[in-house]
C-alpha positions as MATLAB code, in Angstrom:
seq = 'MRVLVEYCICILCIIQLVILNIGVEGQRVIRVDQKGHGDFTTIQAAIDSVPSNNKKWVIILVKTGTYREKVKIPYDKPYVVMKGQGRKRTIVAWDDHQSIAQSPTFTSMADNIVVKSIHFMNSYNNPGGTNKNPRVPAVAALIAGDKSAFYRCKFSGVQDTLWDEQGRHYFYRCTIQGAVDFIFGSAQSIYESCVINTNGNALGPGVSGFITAQGRTNPNDQTGFVFKYCVITGTGNNFLGRPWRQYARVIFYKSDLTSVIDPRGWDAWHFAGHEGQVTFAENGCFGSGSDTSRRVRWEKKLNPQTVQQLTRISYIDKEGWLKRQPY';
ca = [
      44.636   15.920   -2.389;
      42.615   17.905    0.150;
      41.883   20.574   -2.462;
      40.744   17.893   -4.910;
      38.407   16.313   -2.331;
      36.891   19.680   -1.446;
      36.436   20.423   -5.146;
      34.638   17.109   -5.704;
      32.359   17.722   -2.718;
      31.523   21.152   -4.084;
      30.662   19.710   -7.501;
      28.421   17.058   -5.899;
      26.590   19.728   -3.904;
      26.002   21.766   -7.048;
      24.677   18.695   -8.879;
      22.330   17.913   -5.980;
      20.993   21.465   -5.942;
      20.409   21.327   -9.684;
      18.530   18.031   -9.376;
      16.371   19.376   -6.553;
      15.454   22.449   -8.546;
      14.732   20.917  -11.944;
      13.672   17.417  -10.900;
      14.101   14.524  -13.303;
      14.676   15.554  -16.909;
      13.576   19.119  -16.212;
      10.290   18.366  -14.509;
       8.697   20.804  -12.144;
       9.490   20.457   -8.425;
       7.055   21.686   -5.759;
       8.071   21.915   -2.104;
       5.667   21.508    0.808;
       6.773   22.758    4.221;
       4.475   23.381    7.190;
       6.888   26.038    8.457;
       6.484   28.148    5.360;
       9.863   27.516    3.769;
       8.425   25.921    0.641;
       5.954   26.674   -2.115;
       2.962   25.507   -0.071;
       2.204   24.631    3.550;
      -0.256   21.833    2.708;
       0.053   18.810    0.435;
      -3.384   19.353   -1.075;
      -2.485   22.876   -2.172;
       0.559   21.483   -3.968;
      -1.562   18.873   -5.760;
      -4.152   21.493   -6.706;
      -1.389   23.495   -8.407;
      -0.637   20.646  -10.849;
      -2.185   21.435  -14.246;
      -5.225   19.414  -15.260;
      -4.467   16.595  -17.703;
      -0.796   16.965  -16.870;
       1.551   15.187  -19.323;
       4.931   15.574  -17.591;
       6.094   14.289  -14.232;
       5.693   16.754  -11.369;
       7.720   16.138   -8.206;
       6.136   17.119   -4.873;
       8.698   17.082   -2.047;
       7.027   16.936    1.374;
       9.200   17.947    4.293;
       9.131   16.429    7.782;
       5.946   16.936    9.791;
       2.517   15.553   10.643;
       0.105   16.925    8.073;
      -3.421   16.941    9.500;
      -5.323   16.981    6.228;
      -7.189   14.831    3.766;
      -5.248   14.509    0.541;
      -6.693   13.635   -2.875;
      -5.081   13.251   -6.283;
      -8.052   13.537   -8.690;
      -8.451   11.739  -12.010;
      -7.121   14.674  -14.032;
      -3.780   15.024  -12.184;
      -1.624   12.151  -13.517;
       2.173   11.939  -13.526;
       2.698   13.022   -9.931;
       5.522   11.928   -7.632;
       5.013   12.565   -3.913;
       8.150   12.117   -1.852;
       8.393   12.463    1.921;
      11.426   12.408    4.181;
      10.724    9.004    5.711;
       7.626    7.233    6.983;
       8.599    8.096   10.568;
       9.056   11.760    9.695;
       6.451   12.617    7.054;
       2.962   11.640    8.216;
      -0.459   12.398    6.744;
      -3.222   11.790    9.299;
      -6.991   12.280    9.475;
      -9.847   10.536   11.273;
     -12.957   10.355    9.069;
     -15.045    7.209    9.555;
     -18.577    7.622    8.198;
     -18.087    5.152    5.310;
     -15.296    3.527    3.340;
     -15.957    5.933    0.448;
     -15.871    9.058    2.596;
     -13.194    8.131    5.112;
      -9.841    7.820    3.271;
      -7.084   10.056    4.547;
      -5.349    9.749    1.164;
      -7.131    9.134   -2.138;
      -5.329    8.547   -5.427;
      -7.601    8.406   -8.475;
      -5.130    9.354  -11.230;
      -2.953    7.079  -13.353;
       0.851    7.167  -13.192;
       1.389    8.049   -9.542;
       4.532    7.396   -7.488;
       4.646    7.836   -3.700;
       7.753    7.420   -1.559;
       8.574    7.518    2.137;
       5.245    8.803    3.502;
       3.050    7.428    6.292;
      -0.720    7.578    5.713;
      -2.866    7.100    8.808;
      -6.532    7.034    9.668;
      -6.325    7.955   13.330;
      -9.976    7.398   14.294;
      -9.282    4.058   15.989;
      -5.778    5.122   17.010;
      -3.678    2.469   15.237;
      -1.074    1.019   17.551;
      -2.906    2.150   20.667;
      -6.342    2.163   22.229;
      -9.146    4.683   22.486;
     -12.868    4.731   23.236;
     -14.066    5.071   19.645;
     -16.041    2.069   18.367;
     -14.264    0.039   15.714;
     -15.612    1.002   12.293;
     -14.323    1.052    8.707;
     -11.822    3.916    8.579;
      -9.639    3.942    5.472;
      -6.092    5.301    5.487;
      -5.609    5.167    1.706;
      -7.729    4.514   -1.382;
      -5.764    3.669   -4.540;
      -7.878    3.584   -7.706;
      -5.647    4.819  -10.531;
      -3.683    2.577  -12.891;
       0.122    2.245  -12.891;
       0.696    3.397   -9.319;
       3.782    2.550   -7.251;
       4.524    2.973   -3.540;
       8.020    2.712   -2.068;
       8.840    2.556    1.651;
       5.442    3.939    2.627;
       3.312    3.034    5.635;
      -0.455    2.657    5.899;
      -1.988    2.572    9.391;
      -5.517    1.822   10.475;
      -7.576   -0.845   12.218;
     -10.418   -1.823    9.885;
     -10.151   -1.378    6.084;
      -6.767    0.334    6.215;
      -5.688    0.093    2.569;
      -8.388    0.111   -0.089;
      -6.510   -1.278   -3.071;
      -9.490   -0.644   -5.263;
      -8.615   -0.972   -8.953;
      -5.753   -0.697  -11.413;
      -2.254   -2.183  -11.479;
      -0.206   -1.346   -8.405;
       3.216   -2.087   -6.974;
       4.093   -1.810   -3.275;
       7.755   -2.186   -2.346;
       9.098   -2.312    1.216;
       5.906   -0.810    2.565;
       4.316   -1.483    5.950;
       0.568   -2.069    6.164;
      -0.985   -2.204    9.633;
      -4.492   -3.189   10.646;
      -6.786   -5.804   12.144;
      -9.872   -6.443    9.977;
      -9.860   -6.701    6.158;
      -7.045   -4.199    6.236;
      -5.879   -4.839    2.669;
      -9.010   -4.990    0.528;
     -10.287   -4.165   -2.945;
     -10.281   -5.391   -6.529;
      -6.886   -4.232   -7.799;
      -4.164   -6.204   -9.559;
      -1.250   -5.713   -7.190;
       2.109   -7.050   -6.110;
       3.312   -6.430   -2.562;
       7.044   -7.123   -2.559;
       9.262   -7.236    0.552;
       6.509   -5.588    2.602;
       5.753   -5.903    6.322;
       2.148   -6.847    7.068;
       1.540   -5.928   10.701;
      -1.552   -7.373   12.389;
      -2.998   -5.380   15.269;
      -4.904   -8.045   17.178;
      -4.756   -5.937   20.335;
      -7.409   -3.695   18.789;
      -9.944   -6.544   18.625;
     -10.017   -7.924   22.127;
      -9.643  -11.477   23.400;
     -11.039  -14.296   21.280;
     -11.660  -12.141   18.193;
      -9.762  -13.092   15.053;
      -8.456  -10.648   12.492;
      -8.418  -10.827    8.680;
      -5.524   -9.542    6.602;
      -7.061   -9.471    3.111;
     -10.511   -9.155    1.551;
     -10.014   -9.294   -2.197;
     -12.828   -8.369   -4.581;
     -12.356  -10.241   -7.879;
     -15.822  -10.681   -9.431;
     -15.159  -12.750  -12.555;
     -13.044  -15.873  -13.159;
     -11.574  -14.205  -16.265;
     -10.444  -11.060  -14.420;
      -6.683  -10.654  -14.072;
      -6.998   -9.001  -10.662;
      -5.623  -10.326   -7.400;
      -3.225   -9.617   -4.542;
       0.251  -11.193   -4.608;
       2.424  -11.015   -1.485;
       6.017  -11.761   -2.446;
       8.934  -12.020    0.015;
       6.802  -10.375    2.713;
       6.788  -10.715    6.513;
       3.483  -11.166    8.345;
       3.875  -10.301   11.999;
       2.099   -8.531   14.854;
      -0.365   -9.629   17.529;
      -3.513  -11.726   17.844;
      -4.922  -14.585   15.792;
      -5.402  -13.751   12.123;
      -6.646  -15.326    8.918;
      -4.679  -14.659    5.735;
      -7.880  -13.570    4.092;
     -11.547  -13.954    3.288;
     -13.337  -13.261   -0.014;
     -14.975   -9.870   -0.434;
     -16.326  -11.009   -3.805;
     -17.008  -14.508   -5.126;
     -13.829  -14.987   -7.234;
     -11.319  -13.467   -4.809;
      -7.657  -14.257   -5.533;
      -4.753  -13.933   -3.069;
      -1.387  -15.672   -3.024;
       1.393  -15.555   -0.438;
       4.711  -16.438   -2.068;
       8.005  -17.155   -0.286;
       6.874  -15.068    2.673;
       7.584  -15.333    6.404;
       4.328  -16.279    8.124;
       4.745  -15.978   11.881;
       2.624  -17.465   14.669;
      -0.044  -14.749   14.295;
      -1.586  -16.796   11.448;
      -4.565  -18.997   12.311;
      -3.747  -22.637   11.421;
      -6.821  -22.757    9.167;
      -5.361  -19.959    7.072;
      -8.483  -18.731    5.291;
     -12.167  -18.065    5.948;
     -15.008  -18.456    3.411;
     -17.084  -15.630    4.971;
     -20.271  -15.027    2.902;
     -19.270  -17.579    0.273;
     -19.414  -20.773    2.294;
     -20.474  -23.518   -0.081;
     -18.867  -21.733   -3.048;
     -15.238  -22.007   -1.985;
     -14.289  -23.622   -5.315;
     -14.614  -20.238   -7.006;
     -12.056  -18.646   -4.695;
      -8.293  -18.754   -5.336;
      -6.436  -18.542   -2.043;
      -2.961  -20.065   -2.124;
       0.464  -20.248   -0.477;
       3.689  -21.242   -2.158;
       7.162  -21.566   -0.683;
       6.298  -19.795    2.569;
       8.135  -20.387    5.825;
       7.968  -19.458    9.492;
       6.018  -20.675   12.512;
       2.665  -19.913   10.882;
       3.381  -21.546    7.532;
       2.416  -25.140    8.381;
      -0.364  -25.991    5.912;
      -1.361  -29.338    7.467;
      -4.374  -27.726    9.180;
      -5.362  -25.345    6.418;
      -8.902  -25.336    5.014;
      -9.265  -28.147    2.499;
     -10.312  -25.732   -0.258;
      -7.029  -23.802   -0.296;
      -5.778  -23.946   -3.895;
      -2.676  -25.878   -4.950;
      -1.383  -23.898   -7.917;
       0.793  -25.473  -10.577;
       4.322  -24.052  -11.079;
       3.370  -22.280  -14.303;
       0.516  -20.406  -12.627;
       2.696  -19.486   -9.640;
       5.348  -18.118  -11.986;
       2.772  -16.146  -13.958;
       1.324  -14.512  -10.831;
       4.582  -13.733   -9.026;
       6.629  -12.209  -11.848;
       6.555   -8.444  -12.207;
       4.976   -8.973  -15.641;
       1.767   -9.910  -13.810;
       1.220   -6.177  -13.318;
       3.657   -4.744  -15.840;
       3.985   -6.337  -19.268;
       4.762   -3.073  -21.059;
       7.461   -1.725  -18.704;
       5.626    1.156  -17.035;
       7.515    0.711  -13.755;
      10.872    1.311  -15.422;
       9.576    4.497  -17.043;
       8.541    6.042  -13.737;
      10.956    8.261  -11.800;
      12.353    6.249   -8.912;
];
């Protein structure tokens, strides 16, 4: 029996080594290791090595470490999988802050991108702590390609943390941390089983935070942010969102809203007087911050059919692209 067990273990080890070397279905695997035990010592160098207009999945394995670099996947580098060794172990950090366009630590412009188990941080305002830098927009990640998926990642910042700009995106068991408009953009995205962590300590007493700032510009656009089975926690007093553009759409569905949520729920911002164009809604939420009796009167009450349409995975994936991506 002992010989059989040892034999099985040996076979499993061989299989694992084969998988690591050939990837999924023979795709190329690139290793990034700061200590020099991989193909590259920086993530950007690994991305740069991917052929332009790539047609096959390329797996980039990023070993443990804090990578002090700006990382960009350009338009012509699709079909890339970036996999770290855990969001507490594989961290990409930078501190640019001149503008939202210039500041992202991580930028993903290509279609068909998968990212797993990596922490992206804009450290200018020292998320989770305090420093003397003035609070300014400082983006941790900009996601602008279509068919992009993020699993067990973390995004840390204070203002404008995650720029969910455009395309269809799926975030699963991710953590997004910030204080002001820290999930913003015009994408069509589902956030499922994510932790939304408000950092009210970064704002000071009496200053409220804002979780979302969605940018839908047309009532016929399919875009919007859907938070499904999420937990909203943290510190301070926070609104669920305010409209970045006039037809903003955000829904919180069957999520745990804790006491960090302002009883009013939503803010009209620059669109006071035009709240009827905005679609902000909650459905089936629970927790100490979920009482809707004091919500703004213009919060939408969606019918069951609309709720079902927005919360199913088909909202972002009617053709099955998620199932075709390497997991």
